[in-house]
TORKEDREN-21493 format. One record per residue: x, y, z of N, C-alpha, C in turn; residue number from 1. Coordinates in steps of 0.001 Angstrom, whole numbers, plus 500000, padded with zeros to 6 digits. Example, Ala and Ser with C-alpha at 12.3 -4.5 7.8 and 13.67 -1.06 7.14 Angstrom:
BEGIN
      nu      nv      nw     cau     cav     caw      cu      cv      cw   nr
  513190  494310  507800  512300  495500  507800  513200  496700  507800    1
  512850  497750  507080  513670  498940  507140  512900  500030  507870    2
END
This chain:
BEGIN
      nu      nv      nw     cau     cav     caw      cu      cv      cw   nr
  183275  684481  760393  184277  683633  759757  185487  683517  760673    1
  186083  682354  760668  187234  682089  761527  188464  682831  761020    2
  189261  683351  761957  190496  684048  761611  191724  683184  761843    3
  191625  682278  762794  192767  681452  763159  192921  680320  762149    4
  194179  680064  761778  194455  679080  760731  193910  677691  761076    5
  194072  677258  762314  193600  675931  762709  192073  675858  762671    6
  191413  676951  763004  189952  676984  762962  189461  676891  761519    7
  190157  677548  760602  189802  677480  759183  189957  676041  758686    8
  191041  675378  759111  191258  673977  758728  190152  673086  759284    9
  189754  673325  760534  188707  672502  761144  187378  672664  760405   10
  187097  673875  759935  185875  674117  759163  185906  673293  757876   11
  187075  673268  757208  187215  672472  755985  187032  670987  756269   12
  187610  670505  757373  187499  669100  757745  186045  668757  758063   13
  185369  669624  758796  183966  669389  759144  183107  669337  757887   14
  183395  670199  756931  182635  670208  755679  182851  668899  754905   15
  184099  668434  754849  184408  667173  754165  183710  665998  754843   16
  183777  665978  756170  183143  664887  756910  181638  664894  756710   17
  181031  666063  756687  179589  666183  756472  179212  665627  755106   18
  179986  665964  754090  179713  665471  752737  179853  663959  752660   19
  180798  663399  753409  181011  661954  753396  179911  661226  754163   20
  179430  661821  755257  178451  661173  756124  177013  661320  755637   21
  176735  662371  754882  175360  662665  754490  174677  661521  753739   22
  175320  660899  752733  174627  659801  752038  174316  658614  752949   23
  175211  658308  753868  174997  657188  754786  173797  657483  755679   24
  173744  658703  756200  172657  659095  757092  171325  659125  756339   25
  171342  659589  755104  170125  659654  754298  169583  658263  754012   26
  170468  657328  753642  170032  655950  753393  169417  655342  754647   27
  170037  655617  755787  169551  655094  757062  168139  655625  757351   28
  167972  656928  757204  166669  657546  757483  165599  657027  756519   29
  165950  656872  755239  164986  656387  754251  164562  654958  754552   30
  165508  654135  754991  165181  652744  755322  164209  652691  756496   31
  164440  653521  757501  163549  653570  758666  162168  654078  758258   32
  162151  655092  757399  160885  655665  756951  160053  654649  756166   33
  160710  653889  755275  159994  652870  754501  159436  651782  755414   34
  160220  651390  756430  159758  650388  757390  158524  650897  758128   35
  158572  652132  758605  157445  652703  759345  156198  652813  758476   36
  156371  653147  757201  155232  653218  756298  154601  651845  756098   37
  155442  650828  755977  154933  649459  755811  154159  649028  757057   38
  154665  649368  758234  153983  649027  759487  152632  649747  759561   39
  152617  651029  759211  151379  651805  759279  150318  651277  758314   40
  150763  650723  757184  149831  650209  756179  149546  648722  756360   41
  149984  648151  757474  149749  646738  757804  150319  645772  756764   42
  151443  646134  756160  152129  645234  755227  153234  644519  756012   43
  152854  643472  756735  153756  642786  757658  154909  642103  756923   44
  154615  641445  755805  155671  640743  755057  156719  641724  754534   45
  156247  642857  753993  157175  643878  753518  157972  644452  754688   46
  157310  644634  755820  157968  645211  756986  159095  644308  757479   47
  158897  642997  757414  159950  642059  757831  161191  642226  756962   48
  160981  642346  755656  162105  642536  754738  162758  643897  754936   49
  161930  644908  755154  162457  646261  755344  163194  646401  756671   50
  162823  645598  757663  163548  645604  758934  164979  645118  758726   51
  165147  644113  757888  166489  643599  757592  167322  644678  756897   52
  166699  645389  755959  167391  646464  755246  167752  647590  756210   53
  166808  647988  757049  167059  649064  758011  168160  648665  758989   54
  168141  647401  759416  169171  646890  760318  170551  647037  759680   55
  170652  646656  758420  171921  646738  757694  172397  648187  757577   56
  171475  649093  757240  171837  650502  757078  172272  651125  758406   57
  171560  650776  759487  171919  651310  760795  173279  650804  761246   58
  173537  649525  761031  174846  648978  761418  175966  649576  760579   59
  175690  649831  759296  176687  650460  758436  177007  651872  758935   60
  175975  652624  759321  176177  653972  759829  176982  653947  761126   61
  176718  652960  761971  177461  652841  763230  178920  652471  762963   62
  179144  651596  761996  180502  651185  761658  181314  652363  761142   63
  180661  653237  760385  181347  654400  759819  181358  655596  760772   64
  180904  655387  762001  180873  656423  763032  180013  657624  762647   65
  178981  657378  761845  178022  658434  761543  177091  658587  762744   66
  176714  657456  763343  175974  657460  764600  176702  656538  765570   67
  176392  656660  766836  177015  655821  767855  176452  654407  767759   68
  177285  653414  768089  176834  652023  767946  175677  651699  768878   69
  175622  652334  770038  174499  652086  770951  173228  652750  770444   70
  173368  653865  769760  172193  654500  769154  171629  653607  768052   71
  172509  653016  767257  172061  652103  766206  171351  650903  766820   72
  171924  650355  767875  171335  649205  768547  169955  649550  769103   73
  169837  650724  769683  168563  651167  770256  167502  651320  769176   74
  167875  651917  768041  166922  652101  766947  166467  650759  766376   75
  167408  649829  766195  167072  648499  765685  166108  647801  766638   76
  166403  647898  767928  165557  647270  768934  164143  647835  768901   77
  164017  649131  768755  162695  649758  768734  161916  649370  767480   78
  162618  649277  766353  161948  648859  765118  161458  647414  765235   79
  162297  646546  765786  161914  645141  765959  160726  645026  766912   80
  160734  645809  767973  159629  645795  768937  158340  646258  768259   81
  158448  647272  767431  157268  647782  766715  156684  646694  765804   82
  157560  645961  765125  157107  644870  764255  156469  643753  765078   83
  157098  643360  766166  156567  642285  767001  155229  642655  767630   84
  155073  643918  768041  153797  644377  768597  152699  644325  767538   85
  153064  644677  766301  152096  644670  765204  151663  643234  764885   86
  152605  642312  764925  152295  640905  764639  151413  640317  765741   87
  151780  640611  767004  151059  640045  768138  149666  640649  768307   88
  149561  641930  768016  148290  642567  768322  147605  643067  767140   89
END
């Protein structure tokens, strides 16, 4: 346990930030998981809709600084590529 007053404050701040960020991160992960399940089950129409939802959740997480904006962009790009590969092949 921290003894220094500023360290104790930082622990409290980190705990608050974690509680605030957790729902955003969970929604993001669930959206990606649902998209991947749709792709695996060859539900292309559902996957297109779920890609839009996942895109929105990832951008929201990036806006709230839960993840870095380039990480969000990279994840969106990979999901779109996965969908396009499934459609083409």
